[in-house]
C-alpha positions in Angstrom: 297.6 201.0 140.4 295.7 200.5 137.2 292.6 198.4 137.6 289.5 197.6 135.6 288.4 197.3 132.0 287.1 200.3 130.0 285.8 200.4 126.5 286.6 203.4 124.3 286.3 204.2 120.6 289.2 205.1 118.4 288.5 207.8 115.9 289.6 207.9 112.3 292.8 209.8 113.2 293.8 207.1 115.7 292.8 209.1 118.8 291.2 207.5 121.9 290.5 208.6 125.4 292.6 207.4 128.2 290.1 206.3 130.9 289.6 209.0 133.5 290.6 206.5 136.3 293.9 205.9 134.5 294.4 209.6 134.1 293.8 209.9 137.9 296.6 207.3 138.5 299.0 209.3 136.3 298.0 212.5 138.1 298.8 210.9 141.5 302.2 209.9 140.1 302.8 213.5 139.2 303.5 212.9 135.5 300.9 212.5 132.7 303.4 210.8 130.3 302.9 207.3 129.1 305.1 205.1 127.1 303.1 202.8 124.8 304.6 199.9 122.9 303.9 196.7 121.2 303.2 193.7 123.4 304.1 190.1 123.1 300.4 189.4 122.7 298.4 191.2 120.0 297.9 194.3 122.2 299.7 197.4 123.2 301.3 197.9 126.6 301.4 201.3 128.3 303.6 202.3 131.2 303.7 205.5 133.3 306.9 207.3 132.5 308.7 206.3 135.7 307.7 202.6 135.4 309.0 202.6 131.8 312.3 204.1 133.0 312.6 201.4 135.6 311.8 198.7 133.0 314.4 200.0 130.6 317.0 200.1 133.5 316.3 196.4 134.3 316.4 195.5 130.7 319.7 197.3 130.2 321.3 195.1 132.8 320.5 191.9 131.0 323.0 190.2 128.7 323.1 192.1 125.4 323.6 189.0 123.2 321.0 186.7 124.8 318.6 186.0 121.9 315.5 186.3 124.0 316.6 189.6 125.5 317.5 191.0 122.1 314.0 190.0 120.8 312.3 191.6 123.8 314.2 194.8 123.0 313.2 194.6 119.4 309.5 194.1 120.3 309.3 196.5 123.3 311.9 199.2 123.1 311.9 199.7 119.3 308.2 200.1 119.2 308.0 202.5 122.2 306.4 205.9 121.8 306.1 208.5 124.5 302.6 210.1 124.7 300.8 212.5 126.9 297.0 213.0 127.0 295.7 216.2 125.5 293.5 218.5 127.5 290.5 216.3 126.7 292.3 213.1 127.9 292.9 211.8 124.4 296.0 210.2 123.0 297.0 209.6 119.4 298.0 206.0 118.8 300.5 205.8 115.9 299.4 203.7 112.9 302.1 201.1 113.4 301.0 200.4 116.9 297.3 200.3 116.0 298.3 197.8 113.3 300.2 195.5 115.7 297.1 195.3 118.0 294.6 195.2 115.1 292.9 198.2 116.7 289.8 199.4 114.8 287.0 201.4 116.2 286.3 199.5 119.4 289.1 199.3 121.9 289.4 198.0 125.4 291.8 199.3 128.1 292.7 196.7 130.7 294.4 197.7 134.0 297.2 195.4 134.8 298.5 196.9 138.1 301.6 198.9 137.3 300.8 199.1 133.5 297.9 199.0 131.1 297.1 197.0 128.0 295.1 198.3 125.1 293.3 195.6 123.1 290.9 195.4 120.2 287.7 194.7 122.0 287.0 191.7 119.8 290.5 190.2 120.4 290.3 190.7 124.2 286.9 189.1 124.3 288.0 186.2 122.2 291.2 185.7 124.2 289.4 185.8 127.6 286.6 183.4 126.5 289.1 181.0 125.1 291.0 180.9 128.4 287.9 180.6 130.5 286.5 177.9 128.3 289.7 175.8 128.5 289.6 173.7 131.7 293.2 172.6 131.3 294.4 176.1 130.8 292.6 177.3 133.9 294.0 174.4 135.9 297.5 175.1 134.7 297.0 178.8 135.6 295.8 177.8 139.1 298.8 175.5 139.6 301.2 178.3 138.5 299.6 180.8 140.8 299.9 178.4 143.7 303.6 177.9 142.9 304.0 181.7 143.1 302.2 181.8 146.4 299.0 183.4 145.2 
């Protein structure tokens, strides 16, 4: 499981280090490959190879002509890139993906359980603060989590 937040720089070529704890998770899964794609939020979403295959399988079973399903495919599948960390644990984030997430020099990896998000540090900080500062949003989240049994 991917847990925690880790700040890393992105160099001028678009390379950044995958946090060592996340590399350990991939090693335990027996496959270093990640699929990184555009997210619904202004971030990137990274899945271990096997999780991505399971996601694609579930997605392929959904109605092809449902407009929301089609849009999800356009956003997630069409933007997907398979990457593998180099011997130094770095990955090269393609320019189109960096643009989607407004990634500059300062990036933040956020563990999300079975997948990871990669944010601009400023965007993540702003999003988190806005949510925590909004009492109604926090209350709505608490209600929804209670509905889900959490």
